[in-house]
Rosetta silent file (secondary structure, phi, psi, omega in degrees, C-alpha in Angstrom):
SEQUENCE: MKVLEINSVAVEDNLIYYRRNYTAIAKIEYLAKQEDVRIAFTIEIDPLGRKTISLNYPCGTTFDYPVIPVTQSIKEKVLSL
SCORE:     score description
SCORE:     0.000 S_00000001
   1 L     0.000  132.958  174.785   -8.595   11.860   -3.163 S_00000001
   2 E  -151.050  154.539  178.054   -6.370    9.819   -5.436 S_00000001
   3 E   -92.171  117.949 -178.021   -3.116    7.925   -5.331 S_00000001
   4 E   -77.705  -47.401 -179.756   -0.684    9.500   -7.770 S_00000001
   5 E  -163.208  162.169  173.158    2.081    6.901   -7.600 S_00000001
   6 E  -124.386  119.013 -176.809    3.792    4.289   -5.489 S_00000001
   7 E  -131.242  177.941 -177.827    7.570    4.459   -5.603 S_00000001
   8 E    54.602   44.039 -179.442   10.651    3.243   -3.726 S_00000001
   9 E   -76.373  126.586  178.565    9.217   -0.270   -3.554 S_00000001
  10 E  -127.287  136.563 -179.634   11.524   -2.636   -1.664 S_00000001
  11 E   -91.081  133.424  174.832   11.020   -6.366   -1.161 S_00000001
  12 E   -96.768  142.933  179.913   11.607   -7.801    2.298 S_00000001
  13 L   -65.224  140.507 -179.227   12.991  -11.322    2.592 S_00000001
  14 L  -150.209  142.365 -178.423   10.447  -13.969    3.472 S_00000001
  15 L   -89.602  -10.223 -179.900   10.635  -17.751    3.673 S_00000001
  16 L   -92.454  119.330 -170.740    7.009  -18.332    2.658 S_00000001
  17 L   -72.128  -22.960 -178.097    6.848  -18.556   -1.147 S_00000001
  18 L   -95.951    7.398 -178.566    3.178  -17.502   -1.557 S_00000001
  19 E  -132.617  126.846 -179.535    3.540  -14.375    0.558 S_00000001
  20 E  -120.999  132.017  178.642    5.589  -11.291   -0.355 S_00000001
  21 E  -106.368  136.270 -178.265    6.301   -8.356    1.967 S_00000001
  22 E  -134.336  154.799  166.566    7.054   -4.900    0.579 S_00000001
  23 E  -125.084  149.540 -177.067    7.748   -1.396    1.821 S_00000001
  24 E  -161.412  178.180  173.646    7.142    1.680   -0.305 S_00000001
  25 E  -123.082  124.516  179.351    6.223    5.348   -0.406 S_00000001
  26 E  -103.518  130.559  175.552    2.785    6.311   -1.714 S_00000001
  27 E   -98.628  115.675 -178.666    2.192    9.798   -3.080 S_00000001
  28 E  -118.420  151.347  179.766   -1.429   10.773   -2.441 S_00000001
  29 E  -123.296  123.941  176.771   -3.348   13.910   -3.305 S_00000001
  30 E  -153.918  149.116  179.694   -6.261   15.131   -1.199 S_00000001
  31 L    50.329   43.215  176.527   -7.740   18.472   -0.231 S_00000001
  32 L    61.876   27.291  173.599   -5.608   20.239   -2.885 S_00000001
  33 E  -142.469  158.510  179.502   -2.287   19.066   -1.420 S_00000001
  34 E  -111.580  146.375 -179.338    0.120   16.194   -1.990 S_00000001
  35 E  -144.881  140.444  174.440    1.680   14.053    0.697 S_00000001
  36 E   -95.798  129.824 -177.119    4.166   11.188    0.749 S_00000001
  37 E  -125.219  129.344  175.480    3.164    8.347    3.062 S_00000001
  38 E   -77.209  136.403  179.454    5.325    5.394    4.036 S_00000001
  39 E  -135.277  157.089  170.692    3.488    2.084    3.704 S_00000001
  40 E  -130.665  129.817 -179.394    4.168   -1.602    4.250 S_00000001
  41 E  -138.111  155.427 -179.970    2.050   -4.122    2.406 S_00000001
  42 E  -124.473  132.093  174.444    1.819   -7.866    1.965 S_00000001
  43 E  -110.348  119.829  179.839    0.541   -9.673   -1.108 S_00000001
  44 E  -117.691  132.348 -178.662   -0.620  -13.206   -0.404 S_00000001
  45 E  -108.650  123.413 -179.794   -1.716  -15.584   -3.157 S_00000001
  46 L   -82.936  173.558 -177.087   -4.165  -18.359   -2.225 S_00000001
  47 L   -60.172  -21.716  179.309   -4.232  -21.803   -3.932 S_00000001
  48 L   -92.234    1.801  176.636   -6.785  -20.566   -6.489 S_00000001
  49 L    91.525    3.995  178.206   -4.587  -17.638   -7.566 S_00000001
  50 L   -78.862  140.608 -179.225   -6.534  -14.851   -5.856 S_00000001
  51 E  -100.274  134.380  175.882   -4.430  -12.063   -4.388 S_00000001
  52 E  -118.002  129.454 -178.510   -5.071  -10.653   -0.928 S_00000001
  53 E  -113.787  128.824  171.754   -3.424   -7.397    0.063 S_00000001
  54 E  -116.938  137.024 -171.522   -2.949   -6.257    3.636 S_00000001
  55 E  -123.523  136.190  178.376   -1.691   -2.724    4.195 S_00000001
  56 E  -129.387  145.798  174.005   -0.007   -1.173    7.245 S_00000001
  57 L  -109.963  144.450  177.026    1.040    2.365    8.070 S_00000001
  58 L   -61.842  154.413  179.337    3.954    3.106   10.406 S_00000001
  59 L   -59.686  133.615  179.160    3.087    4.169   13.922 S_00000001
  60 L    94.767    0.855  178.136    2.345    7.887   14.102 S_00000001
  61 L   -74.265  128.641  178.093    1.058    8.282   10.531 S_00000001
  62 L  -127.656  151.422  178.034   -1.783   10.815   10.362 S_00000001
  63 L  -126.855  155.506  169.210   -4.026   11.997    7.534 S_00000001
  64 L   -97.205   25.108 -175.166   -6.313   14.967    7.041 S_00000001
  65 L  -145.610  150.301  179.322   -8.578   12.533    5.198 S_00000001
  66 L   -58.073  139.876 -172.512  -10.484    9.392    6.282 S_00000001
  67 H   -72.694  -35.768 -175.976   -8.183    6.362    6.396 S_00000001
  68 H   -62.256  -47.208  176.815  -10.529    3.787    4.820 S_00000001
  69 H   -63.800  -34.709  177.925  -10.790    5.500    1.379 S_00000001
  70 H   -64.270  -45.257 -179.769   -7.021    6.081    1.371 S_00000001
  71 H   -62.726  -44.171  179.410   -6.389    2.410    2.151 S_00000001
  72 H   -63.680  -40.882  179.264   -8.781    1.193   -0.550 S_00000001
  73 H   -65.680  -39.899  178.994   -7.218    3.494   -3.161 S_00000001
  74 H   -66.801  -40.981  177.726   -3.697    2.344   -2.296 S_00000001
  75 H   -62.071  -39.673  177.961   -4.744   -1.323   -2.501 S_00000001
  76 H   -64.786  -40.788  179.066   -6.266   -0.733   -5.958 S_00000001
  77 H   -65.351  -40.362  177.926   -3.069    0.990   -7.112 S_00000001
  78 H   -63.368  -41.918  178.623   -0.937   -1.892   -5.814 S_00000001
  79 H   -64.245  -33.251  179.670   -3.091   -4.416   -7.712 S_00000001
  80 H   -74.048  -19.451  177.564   -2.704   -2.395  -10.914 S_00000001
  81 L   -72.624    0.000    0.000    1.100   -2.541  -10.585 S_00000001
């Protein structure tokens, strides 16, 4: 399983300056097929500069693959962007 790309990234307005909300589409490949998954993620920066990412999937999203490895791979891809 790997995340090929994250595209259509859109920033949502937020009044808190250290927290940014985004929506995007992640293209993932698993079990010899590719699938586009809608995601919403938040990047929060603490006072020491460390970034924390929280990731949400829209209601009704299903995978033919365990969710925890998919979530970890998407978070790593977001950090590399």
